[in-house]
Residue, then its C-alpha position, 0 to 999 in steps of 0.5 A: m679780090h681783083g685779079i693780077s694778070g688774069r689770075p686771082k690774087t694770092l692770100e699773101e698778095v691780098k694781105h700785102s694790099l690790106r696792109d698798104r690800105l691800112e697804112k694809107r687809111i683807104n677803103p675798107m681800112r679807113s676807120c678800123d683800129a689799126s692794131q686790131a686790123s693788123l692782127a686780123i690780117d695776120r690771122l687770115k688763113s685763106l680767102d674763103g668767105s667763111d675764113w674771111a668773115s670769121a677773122w674780121g667778125a671775131v674782132g667786130s664781136s669783141f668791139a660789140q661786147a665792149a659796146e655792151k659793157a660800156e652801155a651797161r655802165g652808162d658810158s655812151q661815148a665809149a659805147a658809140g666808139a666801140h659800136f663804130q669799131a664793131y661796124a668797121f670790122y664787120y664791114i671788112g668781114r663782108y668785103p668786097c661783097p656779101n657772097h657767103p652766108m657768114k659775110e651776109d651775117c657780117a653785113r647785117k651786123a655792120r648795119e646794126h652797129f653803124m646805126a647804134a654808133s650813129l646815135s652819137f652823131d650830131p645830129p643823130w641818124r635815123s633809119v628810114s625805110y620805104p615800102s617796095w612797090s610792085t610793078g606787076 
């Protein structure tokens, strides 16, 4: 998190900033379920990458499980909504950058759940990849 007066933000300052962003619905809190986000903020114990990713990833995981259950019962609309929430929380889990292995895992899961949710978009999104070209 960005520093204040030449020092890193404290945990309480970050929590305050996140609550403000949640209230205003700005990045990275613009799309997440507000009540679940508030609980995740309360659960943050430190700004360590593993603690951060664990707090947000746990919520992402619960939405991922809800998406699987919705898919199993054939409810594609509920599945898409749950995938999008899983994406939103995993995205916060990698925030502001995936600089820890657990944050990298959150980043990967965020992409996966965004693509799953995008199947409900009109038109649906699709993944496109290009081979990398060597300049050597």
